[in-house]
Each structure stands twice: as structure tokens, then as C-alpha cells.
MARKOL-92511 format. One record per atom (N, C-alpha, C, CB): x, z, y; atom name. Coordinates in steps of 0.2 Angstrom, whole numbers, plus 5000, padded with zeros to 4 digits. Atoms other than C-alpha are relative to their C-alpha. Glycine has a CB too. Example, Ala and Ser with C-alpha at 12.3 -4.5 7.8 and 13.67 -1.06 7.14 Angstrom:
2
+------+------+------+------+
|    x |    z |    y | name |
+------+------+------+------+
| 5004 | 5000 | 4994 |    N |
| 5062 | 5039 | 4978 |   CA |
| 5004 | 5000 | 5006 |    C |
| 4995 | 5006 | 5000 |   CB |
| 4996 | 4999 | 4994 |    N |
| 5068 | 5036 | 4995 |   CA |
| 4996 | 5003 | 5005 |    C |
| 5002 | 4993 | 5002 |   CB |
+------+------+------+------+
END
This chain:
102
+------+------+------+------+
|    x |    z |    y | name |
+------+------+------+------+
| 5004 | 5000 | 4994 |    N |
| 5000 | 5000 | 5000 |   CA |
| 5004 | 5000 | 5006 |    C |
| 4996 | 5006 | 5000 |   CB |
| 4995 | 5001 | 4994 |    N |
| 5015 | 5002 | 5012 |   CA |
| 5001 | 4993 | 5002 |    C |
| 5007 | 5003 | 4998 |   CB |
| 4999 | 5007 | 4999 |    N |
| 5017 | 4984 | 5011 |   CA |
| 4995 | 4997 | 5004 |    C |
| 5002 | 4995 | 4994 |   CB |
| 5006 | 5002 | 4996 |    N |
| 4999 | 4981 | 5017 |   CA |
| 5000 | 5003 | 5007 |    C |
| 4994 | 5002 | 4996 |   CB |
| 4999 | 4997 | 4994 |    N |
| 5002 | 4993 | 5031 |   CA |
| 5005 | 4996 | 5005 |    C |
| 5002 | 5008 | 4999 |   CB |
| 4994 | 5004 | 4997 |    N |
| 5018 | 4984 | 5036 |   CA |
| 4997 | 4993 | 5002 |    C |
| 5006 | 4999 | 4996 |   CB |
| 5002 | 5007 | 4999 |    N |
| 5009 | 4967 | 5035 |   CA |
| 4994 | 5000 | 5006 |    C |
| 4997 | 4997 | 4994 |   CB |
| 5005 | 4999 | 4995 |    N |
| 4994 | 4973 | 5046 |   CA |
| 5003 | 5002 | 5007 |    C |
| 4995 | 5005 | 4998 |   CB |
| 4997 | 4998 | 4994 |    N |
| 5005 | 4981 | 5059 |   CA |
| 5004 | 4994 | 5003 |    C |
| 5006 | 5006 | 4998 |   CB |
| 4996 | 5006 | 4998 |    N |
| 5016 | 4965 | 5060 |   CA |
| 4995 | 4995 | 5003 |    C |
| 5004 | 4997 | 4994 |   CB |
| 5005 | 5005 | 4997 |    N |
| 5000 | 4954 | 5062 |   CA |
| 4998 | 5002 | 5007 |    C |
| 4994 | 4999 | 4995 |   CB |
| 5002 | 4997 | 4995 |    N |
| 4994 | 4965 | 5075 |   CA |
| 5005 | 5000 | 5006 |    C |
| 4998 | 5007 | 4999 |   CB |
| 4995 | 5000 | 4995 |    N |
| 5010 | 4966 | 5085 |   CA |
| 5001 | 4992 | 5002 |    C |
| 5006 | 5003 | 4997 |   CB |
| 4999 | 5007 | 4998 |    N |
| 5012 | 4947 | 5084 |   CA |
| 4995 | 4997 | 5004 |    C |
| 5001 | 4996 | 4993 |   CB |
| 5006 | 5003 | 4996 |    N |
| 4995 | 4944 | 5091 |   CA |
| 4999 | 5004 | 5007 |    C |
| 4993 | 5002 | 4997 |   CB |
| 4999 | 4997 | 4993 |    N |
| 5000 | 4955 | 5106 |   CA |
| 4996 | 5007 | 5001 |    C |
| 4997 | 4996 | 5005 |   CB |
| 5003 | 4993 | 4999 |    N |
| 4991 | 4972 | 5102 |   CA |
| 5005 | 5005 | 5000 |    C |
| 4995 | 5001 | 4993 |   CB |
| 4996 | 4994 | 5000 |    N |
| 4999 | 4988 | 5106 |   CA |
| 4999 | 5004 | 4994 |    C |
| 4999 | 5004 | 5006 |   CB |
| 5001 | 4997 | 5006 |    N |
| 5001 | 4996 | 5089 |   CA |
| 5005 | 5007 | 5001 |    C |
| 5003 | 4996 | 4993 |   CB |
| 4996 | 4993 | 5000 |    N |
| 5006 | 5015 | 5089 |   CA |
| 5000 | 5003 | 4993 |    C |
| 4996 | 5004 | 5005 |   CB |
| 4999 | 4997 | 5006 |    N |
| 5011 | 5026 | 5075 |   CA |
| 4994 | 5005 | 4998 |    C |
| 5006 | 5004 | 5000 |   CB |
| 5004 | 4995 | 5003 |    N |
| 4999 | 5036 | 5064 |   CA |
| 4992 | 5000 | 5003 |    C |
| 5002 | 5006 | 5001 |   CB |
| 5006 | 5000 | 4997 |    N |
| 4981 | 5041 | 5068 |   CA |
| 5000 | 5007 | 5004 |    C |
| 4994 | 5000 | 4994 |   CB |
| 5000 | 4995 | 4996 |    N |
| 4981 | 5052 | 5083 |   CA |
| 4995 | 4998 | 5006 |    C |
| 5007 | 5002 | 5002 |   CB |
| 5004 | 5003 | 4995 |    N |
| 4966 | 5049 | 5095 |   CA |
| 5002 | 5002 | 5007 |    C |
| 4993 | 5001 | 4998 |   CB |
| 4997 | 4999 | 4993 |    N |
| 4976 | 5056 | 5110 |   CA |
| 5005 | 4995 | 5002 |    C |
| 5003 | 5007 | 5000 |   CB |
| 4995 | 5006 | 4998 |    N |
| 4988 | 5041 | 5109 |   CA |
| 4996 | 4994 | 5001 |    C |
| 5006 | 5000 | 4994 |   CB |
| 5004 | 5007 | 4999 |    N |
| 4981 | 5025 | 5116 |   CA |
| 5003 | 4995 | 4996 |    C |
| 4999 | 4999 | 5008 |   CB |
| 4998 | 5006 | 5003 |    N |
| 4982 | 5009 | 5107 |   CA |
| 4997 | 5000 | 4993 |    C |
| 5008 | 5000 | 4999 |   CB |
| 5002 | 5000 | 5007 |    N |
| 4979 | 5003 | 5089 |   CA |
| 5004 | 5004 | 4995 |    C |
| 5000 | 4992 | 4998 |   CB |
| 4997 | 4996 | 5005 |    N |
| 4983 | 5015 | 5076 |   CA |
| 4999 | 4998 | 4993 |    C |
| 4997 | 5007 | 5001 |   CB |
| 5000 | 5003 | 5006 |    N |
| 4987 | 5009 | 5059 |   CA |
| 5002 | 5005 | 4995 |    C |
| 5004 | 4993 | 4999 |   CB |
| 4998 | 4994 | 5004 |    N |
| 4987 | 5021 | 5044 |   CA |
| 4997 | 4998 | 4993 |    C |
| 4998 | 5007 | 5002 |   CB |
| 5003 | 5001 | 5007 |    N |
| 4985 | 5020 | 5025 |   CA |
| 4994 | 5005 | 4998 |    C |
| 5006 | 5001 | 4995 |   CB |
| 5005 | 4996 | 5003 |    N |
| 4969 | 5026 | 5017 |   CA |
| 4999 | 4998 | 4993 |    C |
| 4994 | 4999 | 5004 |   CB |
| 5001 | 5002 | 5007 |    N |
| 4963 | 5026 | 4999 |   CA |
| 4996 | 4993 | 4999 |    C |
| 4995 | 5005 | 4997 |   CB |
| 5003 | 5006 | 5000 |    N |
| 4952 | 5011 | 5003 |   CA |
| 5004 | 4994 | 5002 |    C |
| 4994 | 5000 | 5004 |   CB |
| 4996 | 5005 | 4997 |    N |
| 4965 | 5001 | 5012 |   CA |
| 5004 | 5002 | 5006 |    C |
| 4996 | 4994 | 5002 |   CB |
| 4997 | 4998 | 4994 |    N |
| 4972 | 5001 | 5029 |   CA |
| 4996 | 5001 | 5006 |    C |
| 5006 | 4995 | 5002 |   CB |
| 5004 | 4998 | 4995 |    N |
| 4963 | 5010 | 5043 |   CA |
| 5003 | 4998 | 5007 |    C |
| 4998 | 5008 | 5000 |   CB |
| 4997 | 5002 | 4994 |    N |
| 4965 | 5002 | 5060 |   CA |
| 4994 | 5003 | 5005 |    C |
| 5000 | 4992 | 5002 |   CB |
| 5004 | 4996 | 4995 |    N |
| 4958 | 5014 | 5074 |   CA |
| 5002 | 4998 | 5007 |    C |
| 4999 | 5008 | 4998 |   CB |
| 4998 | 5001 | 4993 |    N |
| 4958 | 5011 | 5093 |   CA |
| 4998 | 5006 | 5004 |    C |
| 4996 | 4994 | 5002 |   CB |
| 5001 | 4994 | 4996 |    N |
| 4960 | 5025 | 5105 |   CA |
| 5002 | 4998 | 5007 |    C |
| 5004 | 5005 | 4998 |   CB |
| 4999 | 5002 | 4993 |    N |
| 4959 | 5023 | 5124 |   CA |
| 5004 | 5005 | 5004 |    C |
| 4994 | 4999 | 5004 |   CB |
| 4996 | 4995 | 4996 |    N |
| 4970 | 5031 | 5137 |   CA |
| 4996 | 5004 | 5004 |    C |
| 5006 | 4996 | 5005 |   CB |
| 5005 | 4996 | 4995 |    N |
| 4964 | 5045 | 5148 |   CA |
| 4998 | 4997 | 5006 |    C |
| 5004 | 5006 | 5002 |   CB |
| 5002 | 5003 | 4994 |    N |
| 4965 | 5034 | 5162 |   CA |
| 4995 | 4995 | 5000 |    C |
| 5007 | 4996 | 5003 |   CB |
| 5005 | 5005 | 5001 |    N |
| 4954 | 5021 | 5155 |   CA |
| 4993 | 5004 | 4999 |    C |
| 5001 | 4996 | 4993 |   CB |
| 5006 | 4996 | 5001 |    N |
| 4942 | 5035 | 5149 |   CA |
| 4997 | 5002 | 5007 |    C |
| 5001 | 5006 | 4996 |   CB |
| 5002 | 4997 | 4993 |    N |
| 4941 | 5042 | 5167 |   CA |
| 4997 | 4994 | 5004 |    C |
| 5006 | 5003 | 5004 |   CB |
| 5003 | 5006 | 4997 |    N |
| 4938 | 5024 | 5174 |   CA |
| 4993 | 4998 | 4997 |    C |
| 5005 | 4994 | 4999 |   CB |
| 5007 | 5002 | 5003 |    N |
| 4924 | 5021 | 5161 |   CA |
| 4995 | 5005 | 5002 |    C |
| 5001 | 5000 | 4992 |   CB |
| 5005 | 4995 | 4999 |    N |
| 4916 | 5038 | 5165 |   CA |
| 4997 | 4999 | 5007 |    C |
| 5004 | 5007 | 5000 |   CB |
| 5002 | 5001 | 4993 |    N |
| 4915 | 5033 | 5184 |   CA |
| 4995 | 4994 | 5000 |    C |
| 5006 | 4998 | 5004 |   CB |
| 5004 | 5005 | 5000 |    N |
| 4904 | 5018 | 5179 |   CA |
| 4993 | 5002 | 4998 |    C |
| 5002 | 4994 | 4996 |   CB |
| 5006 | 4997 | 5001 |    N |
| 4886 | 5025 | 5181 |   CA |
| 4995 | 4995 | 4996 |    C |
| 4997 | 5001 | 5007 |   CB |
| 5004 | 5004 | 5004 |    N |
| 4874 | 5019 | 5168 |   CA |
| 5003 | 4996 | 4994 |    C |
| 4996 | 4996 | 5004 |   CB |
| 4996 | 5004 | 5005 |    N |
| 4887 | 5011 | 5157 |   CA |
| 5005 | 5004 | 4997 |    C |
| 5003 | 4994 | 5003 |   CB |
| 4995 | 4998 | 5004 |    N |
| 4899 | 5016 | 5143 |   CA |
| 5005 | 4995 | 4999 |    C |
| 4998 | 5004 | 4994 |   CB |
| 4996 | 5006 | 5001 |    N |
| 4913 | 5004 | 5145 |   CA |
| 5004 | 5001 | 4994 |    C |
| 5005 | 4999 | 5006 |   CB |
| 4996 | 4999 | 5006 |    N |
| 4922 | 5012 | 5131 |   CA |
| 4997 | 4997 | 4993 |    C |
| 5001 | 5007 | 4999 |   CB |
| 5003 | 5003 | 5005 |    N |
| 4909 | 5006 | 5119 |   CA |
| 5000 | 4993 | 5000 |    C |
| 4993 | 5001 | 5000 |   CB |
| 5000 | 5008 | 5000 |    N |
| 4909 | 4988 | 5125 |   CA |
| 5008 | 4999 | 4998 |    C |
| 4999 | 4997 | 5007 |   CB |
| 4993 | 5002 | 5002 |    N |
| 4928 | 4988 | 5124 |   CA |
| 5002 | 5001 | 4992 |    C |
| 5005 | 5005 | 5004 |   CB |
| 5000 | 4999 | 5007 |    N |
| 4927 | 4996 | 5107 |   CA |
| 4998 | 4994 | 4996 |    C |
| 4997 | 5006 | 4998 |   CB |
| 5003 | 5005 | 5003 |    N |
| 4916 | 4982 | 5101 |   CA |
| 5005 | 4994 | 5001 |    C |
| 4993 | 4998 | 5003 |   CB |
| 4995 | 5006 | 4998 |    N |
| 4928 | 4969 | 5109 |   CA |
| 5006 | 5000 | 4996 |    C |
| 5002 | 4999 | 5007 |   CB |
| 4994 | 4999 | 5004 |    N |
| 4943 | 4976 | 5101 |   CA |
| 4999 | 4999 | 4992 |    C |
| 5003 | 5007 | 5001 |   CB |
| 5002 | 5001 | 5007 |    N |
| 4934 | 4977 | 5084 |   CA |
| 5000 | 4993 | 4998 |    C |
| 4994 | 5004 | 4999 |   CB |
| 5001 | 5007 | 5001 |    N |
| 4929 | 4959 | 5085 |   CA |
| 5007 | 4996 | 5000 |    C |
| 4995 | 4997 | 5005 |   CB |
| 4993 | 5003 | 4999 |    N |
| 4947 | 4954 | 5090 |   CA |
| 5004 | 5001 | 4993 |    C |
| 5004 | 5001 | 5006 |   CB |
| 4996 | 4998 | 5006 |    N |
| 4955 | 4964 | 5076 |   CA |
| 4997 | 4997 | 4993 |    C |
| 5001 | 5008 | 4999 |   CB |
| 5004 | 5003 | 5005 |    N |
| 4942 | 4959 | 5063 |   CA |
| 5001 | 4993 | 4999 |    C |
| 4994 | 5001 | 5000 |   CB |
| 4999 | 5008 | 5000 |    N |
| 4944 | 4940 | 5068 |   CA |
| 5007 | 4998 | 4998 |    C |
| 4998 | 4997 | 5007 |   CB |
| 4994 | 5002 | 5001 |    N |
| 4962 | 4940 | 5067 |   CA |
| 5002 | 5002 | 4993 |    C |
| 5005 | 5004 | 5004 |   CB |
| 4998 | 4999 | 5007 |    N |
| 4964 | 4949 | 5050 |   CA |
| 4996 | 4995 | 4995 |    C |
| 4998 | 5007 | 4999 |   CB |
| 5004 | 5005 | 5004 |    N |
| 4950 | 4938 | 5043 |   CA |
| 5003 | 4993 | 4999 |    C |
| 4992 | 4999 | 5002 |   CB |
| 4997 | 5007 | 5000 |    N |
| 4958 | 4922 | 5049 |   CA |
| 5007 | 5000 | 4996 |    C |
| 5002 | 4998 | 5007 |   CB |
| 4994 | 5000 | 5004 |    N |
| 4974 | 4928 | 5040 |   CA |
| 4998 | 5001 | 4992 |    C |
| 5005 | 5006 | 5002 |   CB |
| 5002 | 4999 | 5007 |    N |
| 4964 | 4930 | 5023 |   CA |
| 4999 | 5006 | 4998 |    C |
| 5005 | 4997 | 4996 |   CB |
| 5002 | 4993 | 5002 |    N |
| 4961 | 4948 | 5023 |   CA |
| 4992 | 5002 | 5000 |    C |
| 5004 | 5005 | 5004 |   CB |
| 5007 | 4998 | 5000 |    N |
| 4944 | 4956 | 5019 |   CA |
| 5000 | 5007 | 5005 |    C |
| 4998 | 5002 | 4993 |   CB |
| 5000 | 4994 | 4995 |    N |
| 4939 | 4968 | 5033 |   CA |
| 4993 | 5003 | 4999 |    C |
| 5001 | 4997 | 5008 |   CB |
| 5007 | 4997 | 5000 |    N |
| 4925 | 4981 | 5033 |   CA |
| 5001 | 5006 | 5005 |    C |
| 4999 | 5004 | 4994 |   CB |
| 5001 | 4995 | 4995 |    N |
| 4919 | 4994 | 5046 |   CA |
| 4999 | 5007 | 4997 |    C |
| 4995 | 4998 | 5004 |   CB |
| 5002 | 4993 | 5002 |    N |
| 4918 | 5013 | 5045 |   CA |
| 4994 | 5002 | 5004 |    C |
| 5006 | 5004 | 5001 |   CB |
| 5005 | 4997 | 4997 |    N |
| 4904 | 5024 | 5051 |   CA |
| 5001 | 5001 | 5007 |    C |
| 4997 | 5006 | 4996 |   CB |
| 4999 | 4998 | 4993 |    N |
| 4913 | 5029 | 5067 |   CA |
| 5003 | 4994 | 5004 |    C |
| 5005 | 5005 | 5000 |   CB |
| 4998 | 5006 | 4996 |    N |
| 4918 | 5011 | 5072 |   CA |
| 5007 | 4997 | 4999 |    C |
| 4999 | 5001 | 5007 |   CB |
| 4993 | 5002 | 5001 |    N |
| 4935 | 5009 | 5065 |   CA |
| 5000 | 4995 | 4995 |    C |
| 5004 | 5006 | 4997 |   CB |
| 4999 | 5006 | 5004 |    N |
| 4941 | 4995 | 5054 |   CA |
| 5004 | 5002 | 4994 |    C |
| 5002 | 4994 | 5003 |   CB |
| 4995 | 4999 | 5006 |    N |
| 4948 | 4995 | 5036 |   CA |
| 5001 | 4993 | 4997 |    C |
| 4996 | 5004 | 4994 |   CB |
| 4998 | 5006 | 5003 |    N |
| 4958 | 4980 | 5030 |   CA |
| 5002 | 5001 | 4993 |    C |
| 5006 | 4998 | 5004 |   CB |
| 4999 | 5000 | 5007 |    N |
| 4958 | 4977 | 5012 |   CA |
| 5006 | 4995 | 4997 |    C |
| 4994 | 4999 | 4996 |   CB |
| 4995 | 5004 | 5002 |    N |
| 4971 | 4969 | 5001 |   CA |
| 4998 | 4992 | 5000 |    C |
| 5002 | 5002 | 4993 |   CB |
| 5001 | 5008 | 4999 |    N |
| 4973 | 4950 | 5005 |   CA |
| 4997 | 4997 | 4994 |    C |
| 5006 | 4997 | 5002 |   CB |
| 5002 | 5004 | 5005 |    N |
| 4962 | 4940 | 4994 |   CA |
| 4999 | 5003 | 4993 |    C |
| 5004 | 4995 | 4999 |   CB |
| 5002 | 4996 | 5006 |    N |
| 4959 | 4954 | 4981 |   CA |
| 5005 | 4999 | 4995 |    C |
| 4994 | 4999 | 4998 |   CB |
| 4995 | 5001 | 5006 |    N |
| 4975 | 4949 | 4972 |   CA |
| 5006 | 5005 | 5000 |    C |
| 5003 | 4993 | 5001 |   CB |
| 4995 | 4994 | 5000 |    N |
| 4985 | 4965 | 4975 |   CA |
| 5006 | 4999 | 5005 |    C |
| 5003 | 5000 | 4993 |   CB |
| 4994 | 5001 | 4995 |    N |
| 4996 | 4958 | 4989 |   CA |
| 5000 | 4993 | 5002 |    C |
| 5006 | 5002 | 4998 |   CB |
+------+------+------+------+
END
């Protein structure tokens, strides 16, 4: 599974995403970590963006950005041949490419 984590990190980096280590929702960027189901890709905003989003009355910009980031990550990974699924809290799980074990 370490190889899949490395492949996902590499693909996201090459596409221009800010990939940060581990899963720590205090650290902004895409966080990539191994899970039993595959590779979890979670997105966390910076405190500055959260404050900016909070200043928008009647809108939650974070939700809109989360949807956009999910769509971009899902589209990228799917275009590279990976199977992608979502989690209940809006994160993404990337499964082994083509179901062939790597």
C-alpha cells in the first residue's frame, strides 16, 4: 500500500496540488494517508481561508471549495485509471489501480 500512497502523492504533486504529510486537519492542503480501504485524500483549509469564508454572509465558501477540490482530485485520479470513492465526511479514497494489485 506504500506504493499506492506514493503514486497518489506523486500524481497530485504533478497536477499542482499542495500535498502535505499525514492527516492533520490543522495543516492546510491535501493530506494523503494509507487506510485499510486504500489511500485517503483529505483537504484542509488554512485558518486565513476559514476566516475569509466566515466573512461571507449567507454562504459557506468552504463547502463550495471542498466540492471543487473533490471533483478535481476525483477527476484526476479517475483519468489515471484509479477507482475513487467518497467518505461520509467528504474525503476521497483512492483504490488500487484497475483492481490488479498495483
